[in-house]
LOSEFI-221292 format. One record per residue (C-alpha): residue in one letter; x negated, y, z. Coordinates in steps of 0.1 Angstrom, whole numbers, padded with zeros to 4 digits, always signed. Each point is the difference from the previous one (the first is absolute). Example, Ala and Ser with C-alpha at 12.3 -4.5 7.8 and 13.67 -1.06 7.14 Angstrom:
a-0123-0045+0078 s-0014+0034-0007 
//
This chain:
x-0142+1166+1815 x-0019-0020+0026 x-0015+0004+0034 x-0037+0002+0007 x-0014-0029+0021 x-0013+0027+0025 x+0033+0018+0002 x+0002+0016+0035 x+0031-0008+0020 x+0001+0033+0019 x-0013+0036-0003 x-0020+0003+0033 x-0011-0034+0011 x+0000-0038-0003 x+0036-0007+0011 x+0034-0004-0016 x+0011+0029-0022 x+0035-0002+0016 x-0016+0015+0032 x-0004+0034-0017 x+0027+0026+0003 x+0000+0037-0006 x-0033+0018-0001 x-0025-0021+0018 x+0025-0013+0026 x+0007-0037+0008 x+0032-0020+0004 x+0004-0037+0008 x-0015-0023-0026 x+0033-0019-0002 x+0017+0031-0015 x+0012-0007-0036 x-0013+0024-0026 x+0029+0011-0023 x-0006+0015-0034 x-0015-0009-0033 x-0034-0016-0001 x-0023-0004-0030 x-0036-0012-0006 x-0017+0016-0029 x-0036-0011-0005 x-0018+0011+0032 x+0028+0021+0012 x+0027-0010+0024 x+0030+0024-0005 x+0031+0005+0022 x+0030+0023-0004 x+0028+0005+0025 x+0027+0025+0000 x+0037+0009+0004 x+0026+0026-0009 x+0029+0006+0024 x+0032+0018-0007 x+0013+0011+0034 x+0032+0015+0015 x-0008+0014+0034 x+0026+0010+0026 x-0013+0015+0032 x+0028+0008+0025 x+0007+0029+0023 x-0005+0038-0005 x-0037-0004-0007 x+0005-0027-0026 x+0011+0001-0036 x+0006-0022-0030 x-0025-0003-0029 x-0007-0022-0031 x-0036-0004-0008 x-0026-0023-0015 x-0031-0015+0016 x-0028-0016-0020 x-0035-0014+0004 x-0025-0017-0023 x-0032-0015+0014 x-0028-0015-0020 x-0031-0018+0012 x-0029-0013-0021 x-0031-0018+0012 x-0030-0017-0016 x-0035-0012+0009 x-0026+0027-0006 x-0036-0009+0008 x-0002-0018+0033 x+0033+0015+0012 x+0036+0008-0009 x+0013+0032-0016 x+0036+0010+0008 x+0023+0026-0016 x+0033+0010+0016 x+0027+0023-0012 x+0035+0009+0013 x+0025+0025-0014 x+0036+0011+0007 x+0026+0021-0017 x+0014+0010+0034 x-0009+0037-0006 x+0029+0000-0024 x+0025-0001+0029 x-0012+0035+0010 x-0023+0014+0026 x+0026-0005+0028 x+0000-0038-0005 x+0030-0019+0013 x+0021+0003+0032 x-0011-0022+0029 x+0012+0007+0035 x-0027+0005+0027 x-0028+0001-0026 x-0025+0029+0002 x-0033+0010-0016 x-0015+0021-0028 x+0019+0028-0018 x+0020+0006-0032 x-0011+0036-0006 x-0031+0006+0021 x+0020+0021+0024 x+0026-0021+0018 x-0004-0036+0013 x+0019-0029-0013 x+0023-0013+0027 x+0026-0028-0004 x-0015-0005-0035 x-0027-0022-0014 x-0025+0017-0023 x-0007-0015-0035 x-0033-0016-0008 x-0024+0015-0025 x-0002-0011-0036 x-0034-0016+0007 x-0002-0017+0034 x-0033-0019-0006 x-0027+0001-0026 x-0029-0019+0016 x-0031-0020-0007 x-0018-0025+0022 x-0031-0022+0000 x-0007-0028+0024 x-0033-0019+0004 x-0003-0034+0017 x-0026-0002+0028 x+0004-0037+0006 x+0027-0027-0004 x+0025+0017+0023 x-0012+0036+0002 x+0001+0030-0023 x-0003+0038-0001 x+0022+0022-0020 x+0005+0036-0011 x+0034+0016-0010 x+0007+0034-0015 x+0033+0014-0009 x+0013+0033-0014 x+0027-0004+0011 x-0007-0030+0023 x+0008-0015+0034 x-0024+0002+0030 x-0006-0027+0026 x+0028+0011+0023 x+0031-0018+0011 x+0018-0032-0013 x+0008-0006-0037 x+0024+0027-0012 x+0036-0008+0004 x+0008-0005-0038 x-0028-0027-0001 x+0010-0019+0031 x+0021-0031-0008 x+0019+0008+0032 x+0010+0035-0012 x-0002+0002-0038 x+0036-0010-0007 x+0013+0029+0021 x+0004+0031-0022 x-0002+0023+0031 x-0033+0012+0013 x-0006-0007+0037 x+0005+0030+0024 x-0033-0011+0015 x-0018+0006-0033 x-0020+0030+0012 x-0012-0020+0030 x-0012-0031-0018 x-0007+0002-0038 x+0005+0036-0013 x-0037+0002-0010 x+0006-0025-0028 x-0001+0029-0025 x-0031+0021+0006 x-0016+0021-0027 x-0034-0013+0007 x-0008-0031+0020 x-0033-0018+0003 x-0005-0032+0020 x-0029-0023+0009 x+0006-0034+0016 x-0014-0033+0011 x+0018-0033-0002 x-0011-0031+0019 x+0024-0029-0002 x+0033+0010+0015 x-0012+0033+0013 x-0004+0034-0017 x-0013+0033+0013 x+0002+0031-0022 x-0003+0038+0002 x+0013+0028-0022 x-0004+0036-0006 x+0030+0016-0017 x+0021+0031-0005 x+0022+0006+0030 x+0025+0024-0016 x+0031-0019-0012 x+0010+0006-0036 x+0015+0033-0008 x+0035+0006-0014 x-0012+0000-0036 x+0003-0038-0005 x-0010-0002-0037 x-0036+0013+0004 x-0033-0008+0019 x-0008+0018+0032 x-0034+0013+0010 x-0022-0027+0017 x-0015+0011+0034 x-0015-0032+0016 x+0004+0017+0034 x+0015-0029+0020 x-0012-0035+0011 x+0013-0033+0011 x-0010-0035+0012 x+0019-0032-0003 x-0006-0036+0013 x+0020-0028-0016 x+0003-0036+0010 x+0017-0029-0017 x-0003-0030+0024 x+0021-0023-0022 x+0019+0002-0033 x+0031+0010+0018 x-0013+0030+0021 x-0016+0034-0007 x-0010+0025+0027 x-0014+0035-0003 x-0011+0028+0024 x-0010+0034-0014 x-0008+0035+0010 x+0001+0032-0021 x-0012+0035+0006 x+0022+0020-0024 x-0008+0036-0009 x+0030+0023-0005 x+0024-0026-0014 x+0031+0023-0002 x-0002+0032-0021 x+0026+0016+0022 x-0022-0006+0031 x-0034+0007-0017 x-0017+0007+0034 x+0011-0034+0015 x-0022-0030-0003 x+0011-0035+0009 x-0015-0032+0015 x+0019-0032-0010 x-0003-0034+0015 x+0019-0030-0015 x+0002-0037+0007 x+0020-0026-0018 x+0007-0037-0002 x+0014-0017-0031 x+0013-0036-0002 x+0010-0019-0031 x+0014-0035-0001 x+0015-0021-0028 x+0028-0023+0014 x+0020-0024-0021 x-0007+0020-0032 x+0007+0034+0017 x-0025+0028+0005 x+0003+0019+0033 x-0022+0028+0011 x+0001+0022+0031 x-0020+0031+0008 x-0004+0017+0033 x-0018+0033+0001 x-0008+0028+0024 x-0014+0035-0008 x-0009+0030+0021 x-0006+0035-0013 x-0018+0024+0023 x+0002+0035-0012 x-0028+0025+0007 x+0014+0023+0013 x+0033-0016+0008 x+0017-0031+0013 x-0006-0037-0002 x+0028-0019-0017 x+0005-0038-0003 x+0018-0022-0025 x+0009-0037-0002 x+0012-0020-0029 x+0013-0036-0003 x+0011-0012-0034 x+0007-0033-0015 x+0011-0015-0033 x+0009-0036-0011 x+0002-0009-0036 x+0022-0031-0006 x-0002-0021-0032 x-0016+0030-0018 x+0035+0016-0005 x+0012+0011+0035 x-0019+0023+0022 x+0011+0012+0035 x-0020+0027+0017 x+0001+0022+0030 x-0019+0028+0017 x+0000+0014+0036 x-0018+0032+0008 x-0006+0021+0031 x-0019+0033-0005 x-0006+0032+0019 x+0006+0031-0022 x-0005+0037+0005 x+0012+0011-0035 x+0037-0008+0002 x+0008+0029+0024 x-0017+0020+0027 x-0016-0025+0024 x-0012-0036-0001 x+0027-0026-0005 x-0001-0038+0002 x+0021-0014-0029 x+0008-0035-0012 x+0011-0015-0033 x+0013-0034-0008 x+0004-0011-0037 x+0013-0033-0015 x+0001-0008-0037 x+0004-0026-0027 x-0010-0003-0037 x+0009-0026-0026 x-0024-0006-0028 x+0013-0014-0033 x-0020-0027-0018 x-0030+0015-0018 x-0001+0008-0037 x-0036-0004-0011 x-0019+0021+0026 x+0029+0022+0011 x+0025-0006+0028 x+0031+0021+0007 x+0016+0003+0034 x+0026+0018+0021 x+0003+0007+0037 x+0008+0023+0028 x-0012+0012+0034 x+0020+0012+0030 x-0016+0020+0028 x+0010+0013+0034 x-0018+0028+0018 x-0003+0002+0038 x-0006+0035+0014 x-0006+0016+0034 x+0029+0020+0013 x-0017+0033-0005 x-0003-0007-0038 x+0034-0015-0006 x+0019+0033-0006 x-0023+0009-0029 x+0009-0033-0017 x+0038+0002+0007 x+0000-0020+0032 x-0001-0037+0005 x-0022-0022-0021 x-0003+0010-0037 x+0003-0027-0026 x-0015-0002-0035 x+0004-0024-0029 x-0021-0005-0031 x+0010-0020-0031 x-0026-0007-0028 x-0007-0020-0031 x-0035-0007-0011 x-0022-0015-0027 x-0034-0013+0009 x-0029-0019-0015 x+0001-0036+0011 
//
């Protein structure tokens, strides 16, 4: 096994490979890349993944308890091909095994378990295949490149990196309640992107399938390529990453087939290594404008600090306007704090254990439905991940 002298460092341009996150999105260059890396002739291979065993307690009359397992395996391969770089990406999960209703999560909404009723106060499972994609990038000069990406399924150029690929959010086993305002398009059954990179700037556009995956999580959905998006990304230094994006999404929800959606997102990510500790913070805003319907906003602030490679402290604050929790539009807030301890690695595997506690702040009109006051939730988990 050896590396080619012309081994590319990234899939889409002449920059550090640590800048690349989910799909074609960017993160700060200083972000560490966890996982198993291997050079095999002209191929650079990477594998990253985890399996979580979770006990979930969501309080109040709309909460419940549940044991479940989460998992994700991501592989990336790249090599020189002609004058450019060929990339292959794959991501799979056994989340469908938890059942079509997913797991309990207060204030979460979006998609359906049976094609007839919406999932409310629950998080849907991911599909078996979340990404099967190929890309090719071509250098234009020393700091510029053009690239093409195609995924079935894949992720279009819309929003920040998806939450399970953000260093600031990946240790939290709970999905953000802002997911369907920021990064829910990360699994699209049909996504095609063209982009240009010049130095620390990237502009890209996608056509993709607007309909979110259906309740049959083990199969492939029909591609439509009926939606479009644009994203501008900027990394002014190794510690910062910014993005601004717009999406015109055709009929995303099967239960509201006649409703289209315009989505605007903006985010800033900062990563710093201080005294041997990695610390990343993400701030993101998303707005969904339904046609016909209302305009709803969401804000997320999350942060994680990994100390001495064994102790990780993380937190998340969210404010989101929702119209699916009950009749009317409600402004709800959620605050989560968590900790995970990772044991010393054995070969390329690392075991860990942790927990998350959350408090939910509701407007007075919504409190009776949740038992009054401020509902509490707690999640305990053990995990095994590639290191």
